[in-house]
TORNU-892103 format. One line per 4 residues: their letters; for each residue x, z, y of C-alpha. Coordinates in nm, 3 decimals, always signed. Layout:
<rs>
A = X:Z:Y | ...
</rs>
This chain:
<rs>
XXXX = +1.349:-0.201:+1.087 | +1.222:-0.336:+1.400 | +0.837:-0.421:+1.332 | +0.631:-0.616:+1.582
XXXX = +0.277:-0.611:+1.623 | +0.139:-0.932:+1.853 | -0.191:-0.979:+2.020 | -0.409:-1.183:+1.788
XXXX = -0.483:-1.494:+1.962 | -0.707:-1.656:+1.731 | -1.052:-1.751:+1.900 | -1.288:-1.451:+1.843
XXXX = -1.008:-1.216:+1.661 | -1.057:-0.850:+1.752 | -0.864:-0.709:+1.498 | -0.527:-0.569:+1.501
XXXX = -0.281:-0.545:+1.217 | -0.179:-0.186:+1.224 | -0.382:+0.125:+1.351 | -0.217:+0.355:+1.591
XXXX = -0.193:+0.645:+1.291 | -0.031:+0.373:+1.080 | +0.214:+0.312:+1.373 | +0.291:+0.697:+1.355
XXXX = +0.362:+0.657:+0.955 | +0.628:+0.407:+1.017 | +0.779:+0.579:+1.328 | +0.815:+0.901:+1.172
XXXX = +1.015:+0.699:+0.884 | +1.262:+0.610:+1.157 | +1.146:+0.258:+1.211 | +1.115:+0.090:+1.555
XXXX = +0.769:-0.035:+1.623 | +0.727:-0.267:+1.884 | +0.347:-0.338:+1.983 | +0.246:-0.629:+2.251
XXXX = +0.004:-0.477:+2.548 | -0.367:-0.479:+2.462 | -0.338:-0.569:+2.091 | -0.558:-0.303:+1.978
XXXX = -0.815:-0.337:+2.242 | -1.070:-0.555:+2.048 | -1.058:-0.269:+1.786 | -1.063:+0.041:+1.980
XXXX = -0.730:+0.148:+2.021 | -0.598:+0.171:+2.366 | -0.198:+0.131:+2.475 | -0.176:+0.485:+2.556
XXXX = -0.290:+0.557:+2.160 | -0.006:+0.363:+2.039 | +0.248:+0.507:+2.286 | +0.168:+0.839:+2.156
XXXX = +0.202:+0.710:+1.812 | +0.596:+0.649:+1.888 | +0.548:+0.252:+1.941 | +0.711:+0.090:+2.226
XXXX = +0.430:-0.123:+2.422 | +0.526:-0.438:+2.584 | +0.362:-0.722:+2.782 | +0.622:-0.964:+2.659
XXXX = +0.512:-1.145:+2.325 | +0.859:-1.277:+2.268 | +0.997:-0.915:+2.242 | +0.754:-0.859:+1.988
XXXX = +0.841:-1.174:+1.775 | +1.212:-1.101:+1.828 | +1.136:-0.790:+1.553 | +1.314:-0.811:+1.213
XXXX = +0.931:-0.811:+1.068 | +0.596:-0.922:+1.256 | +0.309:-0.798:+1.076 | -0.043:-0.999:+1.192
XXXX = -0.373:-1.033:+1.077 | -0.415:-1.410:+1.121 | -0.180:-1.730:+1.101 | +0.021:-1.814:+1.407
XXXX = -0.136:-2.071:+1.600 | +0.077:-2.366:+1.785 | +0.172:-2.150:+2.117 | +0.353:-1.903:+1.848
XXXX = +0.586:-2.157:+1.670 | +0.828:-2.118:+1.939 | +0.900:-1.780:+1.808 | +0.956:-1.893:+1.445
XXXX = +1.337:-1.838:+1.316 | +1.542:-1.832:+1.018 | +1.575:-1.437:+1.017 | +1.186:-1.384:+1.098
XXXX = +0.994:-1.216:+0.800 | +0.613:-1.280:+0.882 | +0.348:-1.053:+0.698 | -0.011:-1.173:+0.752
XXXX = -0.309:-1.375:+0.620 | -0.165:-1.739:+0.627 | -0.438:-1.963:+0.413 | -0.151:-2.205:+0.424
XXXX = -0.324:-2.473:+0.194 | -0.562:-2.529:+0.457 | -0.282:-2.521:+0.745 | -0.046:-2.841:+0.674
XXXX = +0.122:-2.822:+1.013 | +0.157:-2.436:+1.043 | +0.358:-2.483:+0.679 | +0.552:-2.763:+0.803
XXXX = +0.679:-2.541:+1.090 | +0.738:-2.244:+0.864 | +0.957:-2.479:+0.634 | +1.146:-2.625:+0.930
XXXX = +1.223:-2.328:+1.090 | +1.314:-2.131:+0.795 | +1.059:-1.839:+0.814 | +1.019:-1.621:+0.515
XXXX = +0.654:-1.591:+0.495 | +0.453:-1.378:+0.294 | +0.068:-1.390:+0.276 | -0.172:-1.103:+0.218
XXXX = -0.393:-1.315:+0.020 | -0.151:-1.425:-0.244 | -0.007:-1.067:-0.313 | -0.124:-0.964:-0.654
XXXX = -0.139:-0.636:-0.843 | -0.247:-0.641:-1.201 | -0.450:-0.936:-1.153 | -0.625:-0.802:-0.847
XXXX = -0.555:-0.946:-0.459 | -0.561:-0.592:-0.308 | -0.474:-0.709:+0.050 | -0.753:-0.949:+0.047
XXXX = -0.982:-0.732:-0.124 | -1.133:-0.522:+0.176 | -1.151:-0.824:+0.388 | -1.347:-1.004:+0.090
XXXX = -1.571:-0.718:+0.087 | -1.671:-0.741:+0.455 | -1.704:-1.100:+0.459 | -1.940:-1.072:+0.122
XXXX = -2.147:-0.829:+0.317 | -2.143:-1.025:+0.627 | -2.240:-1.327:+0.479 | -2.591:-1.211:+0.374
XXXX = -2.646:-1.071:+0.734 | -2.529:-1.364:+0.896 | -2.760:-1.571:+0.655 | -3.061:-1.344:+0.704
XXXX = -3.016:-1.399:+1.086 | -2.998:-1.768:+1.092 | -3.270:-1.816:+0.851 | -3.512:-1.715:+1.138
XXXX = -3.684:-1.993:+1.299 | -3.539:-1.933:+1.633 | -3.207:-1.975:+1.516 | -3.274:-2.317:+1.306
XXXX = -3.362:-2.183:+0.984 | -3.655:-2.226:+0.757 | -3.853:-1.892:+0.868 | -3.793:-1.729:+0.538
XXXX = -3.763:-1.339:+0.523 | -3.507:-1.262:+0.254 | -3.682:-0.953:+0.131 | -4.020:-1.099:+0.152
XXXX = -4.316:-0.857:+0.218 | -4.583:-0.737:-0.030 | -4.800:-1.044:-0.153 | -4.513:-1.309:-0.042
XXXX = -4.225:-1.349:-0.259 | -3.872:-1.285:-0.160 | -3.613:-1.540:-0.052 | -3.340:-1.711:-0.306
XXXX = -2.994:-1.645:-0.284 | -2.726:-1.850:-0.485 | -2.376:-1.697:-0.465 | -2.080:-1.953:-0.607
XXXX = -1.844:-1.700:-0.711 | -1.826:-1.355:-0.845 | -1.502:-1.238:-0.698 | -1.506:-0.940:-0.450
XXXX = -1.681:-1.118:-0.174 | -1.940:-1.260:-0.364 | -2.004:-0.947:-0.588 | -2.082:-0.762:-0.239
XXXX = -2.296:-1.043:-0.110 | -2.478:-1.040:-0.413 | -2.530:-0.651:-0.396 | -2.640:-0.673:+0.004
XXXX = -2.898:-0.953:-0.095 | -3.034:-0.747:-0.377 | -3.011:-0.468:-0.123 | -3.271:-0.657:+0.091
XXXX = -3.505:-0.716:-0.184 | -3.400:-1.073:-0.256 | -3.375:-1.297:-0.570 | -3.018:-1.343:-0.640
XXXX = -2.812:-1.551:-0.876 | -2.427:-1.579:-0.857 | -2.288:-1.871:-1.018 | -1.938:-1.783:-1.222
XXXX = -1.705:-1.949:-1.467 | -1.531:-1.620:-1.629 | -1.743:-1.448:-1.884 | -1.595:-1.105:-1.865
XXXX = -1.663:-1.136:-1.475 | -2.043:-1.205:-1.543 | -2.073:-0.895:-1.797 | -1.924:-0.677:-1.529
XXXX = -2.175:-0.809:-1.242 | -2.482:-0.771:-1.510 | -2.357:-0.401:-1.553 | -2.286:-0.318:-1.228
XXXX = -2.515:-0.469:-0.994 | -2.896:-0.453:-0.941 | -3.135:-0.585:-1.181 | -3.266:-0.875:-0.978
XXXX = -2.916:-1.010:-0.959 | -2.876:-1.286:-1.245 | -2.567:-1.455:-1.350 | -2.529:-1.814:-1.467
XXXX = -2.256:-2.003:-1.584 | -2.138:-2.239:-1.286 | -2.166:-2.601:-1.398 | -2.275:-2.904:-1.167
XXXX = -2.599:-2.904:-1.290 | -2.673:-2.511:-1.284 | -2.541:-2.549:-0.924 | -2.781:-2.832:-0.821
XXXX = -3.065:-2.648:-0.990 | -3.016:-2.359:-0.769 | -2.970:-2.571:-0.462 | -3.334:-2.696:-0.518
XXXX = -3.474:-2.364:-0.479 | -3.247:-2.148:-0.279 | -3.299:-2.014:+0.083 | -2.950:-1.866:+0.130
XXXX = -2.633:-2.038:-0.046 | -2.312:-1.854:+0.001 | -1.956:-1.983:-0.118 | -1.730:-1.715:-0.240
XXXX = -1.474:-1.939:-0.430 | -1.125:-1.889:-0.458 | -0.825:-1.991:-0.591 | -0.525:-1.785:-0.450
XXXX = -0.291:-1.986:-0.268 | -0.472:-2.325:-0.340 | -0.725:-2.501:-0.119 | -1.102:-2.422:-0.222
XXXX = -1.239:-2.659:-0.495 | -1.533:-2.886:-0.352 | -1.829:-2.778:-0.540 | -2.111:-2.912:-0.287
XXXX = -2.122:-3.260:-0.227 | -2.270:-3.417:+0.074 | -2.534:-3.567:-0.148 | -2.612:-3.231:-0.293
XXXX = -2.694:-3.099:+0.031 | -3.004:-3.352:+0.053 | -3.166:-3.158:-0.256 | -3.140:-2.806:-0.054
XXXX = -3.480:-2.738:+0.173 | -3.466:-2.828:+0.525 | -3.386:-2.513:+0.714 | -3.183:-2.348:+0.434
XXXX = -2.862:-2.152:+0.519 | -2.517:-2.193:+0.383 | -2.249:-1.966:+0.466 | -1.891:-2.069:+0.343
XXXX = -1.663:-1.766:+0.310 | -1.447:-2.012:+0.155 | -1.367:-2.191:+0.480 | -1.024:-2.029:+0.558
XXXX = -0.905:-2.254:+0.239 | -1.096:-2.550:+0.337 | -1.407:-2.475:+0.242 | -1.608:-2.548:-0.068
XXXX = -1.842:-2.812:+0.063 | -1.739:-3.170:+0.175 | -1.976:-3.101:+0.480 | -1.786:-2.779:+0.583
XXXX = -1.546:-2.771:+0.886 | -1.422:-2.449:+1.044 | -1.635:-2.266:+1.374 | -1.574:-1.957:+1.575
XXXX = -1.787:-1.678:+1.638 | -1.853:-1.777:+1.966 | -2.002:-2.107:+1.797 | -2.046:-2.046:+1.473
XXXX = -2.308:-2.259:+1.328 | -2.370:-2.634:+1.302 | -2.663:-2.846:+1.121 | -2.569:-3.100:+0.853
XXXX = -2.821:-3.290:+0.623 | -3.079:-3.039:+0.797 | -2.877:-2.744:+0.646 | -2.770:-2.473:+0.883
XXXX = -2.368:-2.411:+0.821 | -2.216:-2.103:+0.908 | -1.844:-2.162:+0.852 | -1.651:-1.887:+1.073
XXXX = -1.278:-1.867:+0.954 | -1.214:-1.514:+1.035 | -1.579:-1.318:+0.963 | -1.423:-0.974:+0.945
XXXX = -1.338:-1.009:+1.316 | -1.702:-0.963:+1.410 | -1.632:-0.582:+1.275 | -1.284:-0.534:+1.401
XXXX = -1.278:-0.129:+1.389 | -1.387:-0.127:+1.029 | -1.160:-0.439:+0.949 | -0.858:-0.302:+1.104
XXXX = -0.885:+0.021:+0.933 | -0.938:-0.111:+0.595 | -0.662:-0.359:+0.660 | -0.388:-0.132:+0.761
XXXX = -0.501:+0.114:+0.474 | -0.395:-0.152:+0.206 | -0.079:-0.310:+0.391 | +0.083:-0.008:+0.513
XXXX = +0.245:+0.072:+0.171 | +0.380:-0.256:+0.161 | +0.524:-0.284:+0.507 | +0.685:+0.054:+0.484
XXXX = +0.857:-0.065:+0.126 | +0.964:-0.354:+0.323 | +1.102:-0.128:+0.628 | +1.267:+0.116:+0.407
XXXX = +1.453:-0.097:+0.168 | +1.469:-0.454:+0.286 | +1.273:-0.732:+0.167 | +1.476:-0.801:-0.160
XXXX = +1.460:-0.471:-0.262 | +1.103:-0.417:-0.196 | +0.985:-0.721:-0.395 | +1.198:-0.604:-0.716
XXXX = +1.027:-0.263:-0.671 | +0.694:-0.366:-0.614 | +0.643:-0.705:-0.811 | +0.313:-0.772:-0.667
XXXX = +0.462:-0.824:-0.351 | +0.686:-1.110:-0.448 | +0.374:-1.297:-0.546 | +0.272:-1.290:-0.187
XXXX = +0.582:-1.492:-0.064 | +0.490:-1.868:+0.008 | +0.791:-1.994:+0.177 | +1.155:-1.881:+0.174
XXXX = +1.456:-2.079:+0.334 | +1.261:-2.394:+0.408 | +1.120:-2.403:+0.063 | +0.768:-2.354:-0.072
XXXX = +0.772:-2.111:-0.367 | +0.417:-2.066:-0.448 | +0.292:-2.358:-0.700 | -0.068:-2.347:-0.612
XXXX = +0.021:-2.396:-0.234 | +0.261:-2.682:-0.299 | +0.031:-2.841:-0.538 | -0.223:-2.827:-0.274
XXXX = -0.035:-2.943:-0.023 | +0.173:-3.228:-0.223 | +0.499:-3.075:-0.135 | +0.786:-2.967:-0.366
XXXX = +0.762:-2.633:-0.542 | +1.080:-2.425:-0.594 | +1.051:-2.111:-0.843 | +0.999:-1.790:-0.694
XXX = +1.359:-1.606:-0.737 | +1.183:-1.260:-0.744 | +0.903:-1.322:-1.004
</rs>
């Protein structure tokens, strides 16, 4: 199979969808890999490393997109829509619930689109997990930074010092991102509360995380109580394939401390606050109701070397199976991969996605 690895053109995106070692693995299996020149530069991988791994390196994006299977990191942007065609298989993070225009283009062109974030195995999201972990850890780092007075925050040090109470962190959602956010915040010495609705998940968090991390059943009243005292709020809610639920209204922001920081990890699915809007690494924050909002849609791109290696590690087995046996056979052999199918032959076949966009849903023939 011909596999294409294009340059990521999203603002601030430094990741690449496959490392040179991953390319070597695919080439050794008899597949042709075409890499766009400069694709790995942001992650520290030169074109020469890809050539040595057996890839064909080209400066033509069109040649890359002519491949049978195009593997990306982030969703295609408008200037890439011209490469869409019915025969194309696209495998990347899509987050289509927040991308109605992209969804329309995928449907009209007939692209077979698989989303990393909806691939499931035993109730887990294996391709999303490493990026969620990085975003979760990073959310506390960014939150602590922007709490600094010179960056618009209230001037509170999360870990405190002897004789001064530590900062309070509230985490909405106890999944992979939320768990790692809580872990890092506790490591800094903060007082942490994770709000969650899954009792089993809360038991797991209580038994796994440090003692200064507490869990609380998520209700509107409990969320409001936490907002009143929190210095850092982290939105880490996720409904696979669907738009993130709006847990924070504009009115609720008014009860937070002026200068508190809100990091919305869920922004790539539309965000979990009414006030959230996408930002970039170049201009990551804005002020709303005196609350500093950090809403970067591709947070792990700030650490591209780690992110690229982690992403390749989890996506490569799926890419290899598609390349070796074809998509239909691969989905039969790996049922979790079939859950990643979002669009097929002009139809949406992911129920949560169809519901979020108000579009017709067609049954997934491979599930």
